[in-house]
N, C-alpha and C positions, 0 to 999 in steps of 0.2 A: 558702570557695570551694574550698580544697584537698580538703576532705571531699566536696564535691559532685562534683568532678572524679574522685574515686576510685570513685564509684558507677557501677554498670552502667547501660546505657540503659533496661533494664526497670525498675530501681529508680528512676531519675530520672522516667520517665513515670508510674510508680505513685505516687510522692510528689507530683508535680504534680497528678495526677488526684485524689488524696485531699484535698490542700489546697483545690483548687477545689470539689470536691464538698462538703466540710465547710463552707467559706465560703458556698456557694450555699444549702445546706439551712438553715444557721443564720440566714443573712440572711432567707430566706423565712419561717422560723419566727418570728423576732423581729418581722418586719413584720406577720405574721398576728396575733400576740399583741397588738401595739400597736394594730392596726386594730380588733380586736374590743373592746379596752379603750376606745378612743375612741368606738366605736359604742354601747357600754353607757352611757358618760357622756353622750353626746349624747341618747340616748333618755330617760335619767333626767331630764336637764335639761328636755327638751321636755315631759315629762309633768308636772313640777312647775309649769312656766310655764303650761301649758294648764289645770291645776287652779286656779292662783292667779288667772287672768284674770277669770273671772266673779265670784269672791268679792270682788275689788278693785272691780269695777264696781258691784256691789250695795252695797258699803260706802260708795263715793263718793256714790251716790244717797241712801242712807238717812241719811247725815250731812250732806246738803246741801253737798257739796264739789264736785260735778261742775260747777256753774255759778257758783261763787264767784270773785270777783275777787281775794280774798286768802285762799286756802285754808290757807296756812301759819299764819295767825292763828287759824283754827278747829281746827287740829290740836293736840289736847291728849292727855295720857296715857290718859284714859278712852276716848276714841274710838280711839286707836292700839291699846289693849289688846284692844278688841273685834276689830279686824282681825287682830292677831297671833294671838289665840286661834283665830279661824276658820281661819287658815292652818296651825295647828299640828296634827299628828297623832301617832300612835304612833312613827313613824320620822322625822318631820320637825318642826323647830322654826322659828318665825319671830320676828324682832324688827323693830321699827320705829324708824327713826332720823329725826331732823329735819334741817333744812337745814344745821345746824352739824356734823352727824355724831354727835350725842349720842343715846344709846339712851333712848327715852322709853317703850317698852313691850316686854315679853318674853312670848311666848305659852306658855312652859313653866309648868305647874301641877302635873302629876302626876310622881311619881318615875320611872316607866318611860319618860317622854318624854326624848329626848336633850338634852344640853346644847348651847347655842348658842356657836359659837366667837367670839372677840374679832374685831370687824370690822377688816379690813385697810384702812388709810388710803389706800393706793395705789389699790386697786380701788374704794374708796368715792368717791374724787374723780372717778373715771371715771363712775360711776353718777350722781353729782350734776351732772356736766357734760352728762348727757342720753344716755349710751350705754346701750342697752337690753339687749344680750346680754353682760352681764358675768358670767362663770362662772369659778371657780377652785377648787382643792382645798386643804384645810387639815386640821388634826388637833385633836382634843379628847380629852384623857386617853389619848393614844397611839393613838386610833382614827381612821381616815381619814374625812373628811366632804367632801361636795360642797356648795359655797356658791354661791348665786345672788343677785344684786342686781337688784332691780326698782325703777326710779325711779317715784315717785308723781306723777302728773299729773292735773289736773282732767279733761282729755279725752285720748284716746289720741294725738292729733297735737299736743297743746299743748306749747310750748317751756318752760313754767313747771314747775319741779321744786320741790315743797314737802316732800319727804321721800324716804326710801329704805326698801324692805322687804328684809331679808336673810333668805333661806330656806336652811336647811342640813339635809342628810340624810345618814345614815350610808351608807358604801360597803361595809359588811361583806358583804352578800349578793352584791354584784358581785365582791368579792375571792374569795369562796368559789367562785363560778362560774368565775372566771378561774384559780383554783388548780387545779381539776379539768381545765379546758381546757389549762392549761400542762403538767400532768402527762401528759395524753394526747398533747400536742404533742411533749414530750420523748421519750416512748416511741416515737412515730411517727418522729421524727427519728433516734433510735438505730437503729430497724429499717431505715430507708432507708439510713443510713450503712453499716450492716453488709452489707446486701444489695448496695448500690451499690459499695462498695469491693471486696467479693469478686468481683462480676461484672466490675468494671473491671480488676482484676488478671488475671482469667481471660481477658478479651478482649485485654489487652495481651500476655499470654503467647502466646495463639493468633496474634495479629498478627505477633509477632516470631519465631514459629517458623520461617517461611521465611527470615528474616534469619539465624537460627542455622544453618540449612542452608547458606546462602550463605557464612557464616564457615567452616564445615567444608570447603566446596569450595575456598575460598581457601587454607586450610591445605594441602589436598591438592595444589593447583596450585603453591604455594610449594615443595613437595617435588619438583616436576618432572613431576607427572601432568597434562599439558595436555589429556588426553582427558576430564577431569572436567567435568561439566555440572550445572547446577542445575535440578531438576525444578520446573516452573511449573504451579500448579493454577488460578490465577485471573489473567487478563490485565488486570484493571481497576485494582487498587490499586497504590500506588507501589512497594511492595516487589516485587511480581510484575513490574512494568515494569523495575525495577532488575535483577531476575534475568534478564529477557530481554536487556537491554543488556549485562549481564555475560557471558551466553553468547555473544552476538555478538562481544564484545571478545576472549574467549578463542579463539573460532574464528579471528578475524583474527590473534591472536598465534600460534596453532598453525600457521596457514598461513604467517605471516612466518618463524617459526623453521624450518619445513620448507623454505621457500624459501632461507633462509640456509644451511641444511645442504646443500641441493642446490648452492647457489652455491659454498660452500667445496669440496665434492667435485668440482664441475666445474672450478673454478679450479685445484685441485690436479692434476686430470687434464690440463688444458690446459698447465699448467706442467711436468708430468712428461714430456710428449711431447718438447718440444725439449731438456729437460735430459737425457733418456735418449739422444737422438741425439748430444748433445754428449759425454756420457760414453763412448758407443761409439766416437766418432771419436777421443777422447783415448786410449782404450785401444789403438786401432790404432796411433796415433802412438807410444805408449809401447813397443809391441812392435817398433818399428824401421821403421815406414812412412815416417819422415822422410827416410830415405835414398833413397826412390823419389820423384822429382819429380812424376810424373803423379799418384800416389796422394796426395802432399802437397797438390797443387793441388785435387784433387777433395774431399779432406777439409776443406780450408780453406774452400772455397765452401759446402759443406754446413753447416759450423759457423757461417759468416757468416749464412746464411739462418735458422738456428735462433736465433741471437742477435737478429737483427732481429725474428723472431717473438716472442721474449720481450720485447723493448723495446716492440713494438706492443701486446702484451697488458698490460704494466705501465702504459703510457700510458692505455689505455682504462679500466683499473681505477682509476687515479688520477683520471681525468675523472669517473667515476661517484661517487667519494667527495667530490670537490670540489663537485659539483652538489647535494649534500645541503644545502648552505647557500645561501640566496638572496643572501648578501652577495657571492658570486663572480659575480653576474650584473650586467652593466653595460647596463641598458636605456636606450635613447634613441630618438627618433623616426626612422623609416626610411621613405623613399618607395620603395614596392615596385618600381615600374617602373624607377627608377634602380638599385636594388639588383640586379635581375635582369639589367639590361644589363651590369653588371660581372661578375656571377656566370656569365654565359653562356660567357665565355672559359675559366674554370676547368672548367666542366661539359663543354665540348667536348674539352678535353685529357683529362679522365677517360674520356669516351666513346670516344676513340681512333678517330674516324672513323665510329662507328655513328650511326644516325639518332636525333637528339635534337630535340624540339620544345618551345618555351616558349610557352605560350598566354598572351597578354597579358590581364590583368584590368583592373579599374578603377584609376584613379590615386588611391591612398589611402596614408595614413601609418599605420604600426603602431608599437607600443611594444615593442621587442625589442633583444636584444644582437646586433649584426651578426655578430660572430665565431661565436657559438653558432648563429645562423640559417644561416650558411654551412656550418658543420659538420653540422647536421641534414640539409641538402639534399644534401651530399656523401655522407653515410652512406646516405641513402635512395636516391640515384642509383646508388651503388656496388652496393647490393643488387639494384636493378632490372636493372642491366647484367649482374650475375653470374647471376641466375636467369631470364633471358629469352634466347631465341635471338638471334643477331647480326643476323638480317635483320628483326627486329621493332622498331618505334620505341618510344622512351621519351618520355613527355609530362610536362612540369612546368607548372603553372598556378596561378592563384589567383582567388578570387571573394569577394564580400561575403556575409556571413551576419548575423544579428541581433547588432549590437554587436561583431562580430569579423570577421576575415578568415580564410578557409580556404585553405590552400595544400596542393597534392597532387602526388604523384609516381606515375605510372601506367605499368605495363608490360603486355605481352601474352604473358607467359611461362607457365610451367606451373602457377602458382597454388599454393594451400595447401589441404590437407584440413582438416576441422574440428578434429582433434586438434592439428595444428601451429598452426592459427590461435589456439587457446585458450592456447597457451604461447609465442606469438611474441615477447612482450616480456620473457620470463624470461632472465636472464643465462646465457650459454653454451648455451642450448637451440638445437639444430639439428634440423630436421625430416628426413624421409626423402626429400625431393626430390633429384633428381639435379642436381648443379651443372653447368650447361651449359658454363661457361667452364673447368671443371676446377680452379678456384682455390677451395679449401675455406676458409671464413672461420672466425672464432673463436666467433661467436655473441653478440657484445656490441653489434653495430651498432644494432639496434632498441631494445635496453635503454638504450643511451646516448642515442639520439634521444628516447626517451620522457622520460628524466630532464631533458634539455635543454629540451624543450618545456614540461614541468610547472614547471621552475624559472622560466620566463618568464610563468607564469600561463595557459598554454594546455592543450589536450587533444589527444591523438593517437589515431587508430583505424585499423583495417585492414579492407578489404573484399577478399575473395578467394574464388575457386572453382577447383577443379582443372581445368586446361586452358583457363581463361578469363582468366588474368592476375591481377595484384594491384594495388590502389590503396591507398597509404598517405597519409592526410590528417591535417593538424593545424591547430589554430586559434591565432591570436594576437590579443591585445586591440588595438582601434583606438587611435590616439593622440588 
């Protein structure tokens, strides 16, 4: 097993293919040889029996045995010798045995006629019991012979057996034919194996060529070259489909790494802004501004704002990291109508007197984390209030969809262009829209909302057009 594990995939497939091919070809060759051998034996036996039948019938009639009540009493060596002699030829010899299995006549007279093998008692008992098709192979002086046993009956359908005729013929001619056939079969098998194994290894190598290209691409990617792709020629076989899936995976990895790089760069930029402000304020203080009460108060307020901005940024980053694990989600059944009745007070405080409408949907239960659901709605509501004029209303509502509930937050603000919409859920991304309220955000609200929705098994999407407002909707599974 260790030696097998050390082999390459090409060597394993080639070895398996070779073993299966050799086994199949040898099995077919052996079956073909055996089948032809059985065919020759069957034809030889049928010919002998067909030649013996009319001779036996004439002998029974000539010796008044066909209608005799006791044919075994009339069977004597002289009559048996006549039958044995008539059935004997240059390549076939016949002997006649009585009911006891004793040889009473042998048809061999000439030296060139074959010798008769000693009768096999096992087969002889079967013939004396009335079995007609008793055929077996034996040997005489090291030469193979075919032996047939024919029961002697007064009539063809008579149950009375008064003797047995044993006919034997040499199989030398059949062996010579089978020898030539076997030699031809071995040569053919060898040619098939050579061509088959060579073609098989070529096909395996050609099939694994794309896999080798995939391996080279993996090596390049492991060195940091994420732009590497595998060229696909055929989209039907498994390796080509693997290459297509591999390319898709690398594209997603490349996009993920690029997103992570943007995230790190944007996070560093967002952290640098308040830290730079804090350093500037501290430098002013170190230069002696602490002696001026008004400057001290102004610097302290600015530093307090920057520290709060840092804390808010760190809290949102921590929230994103915690939502990567579903174990931090405490899902429970929530009646939406009751939830929104409680949420309305918090929403009105956040709205600060602006027009806010909650459209009541059907009375349903959803499976969600109430704290996360509240945080999602507050984030979406905060964005809607920030990016829409104060005189326009903000609408929150819900409705049933297939197997889920869809909740939405809609405003009538300035909307988003196509570029901003395509990056809306990326961390720290901020479009070119003018902030109506003058309060510039961090760019984590929608990203955090997306993570919280997906952690609860839902999906979030945005519909927006410049000048026509924005609607952010998300789905939650029904309880």
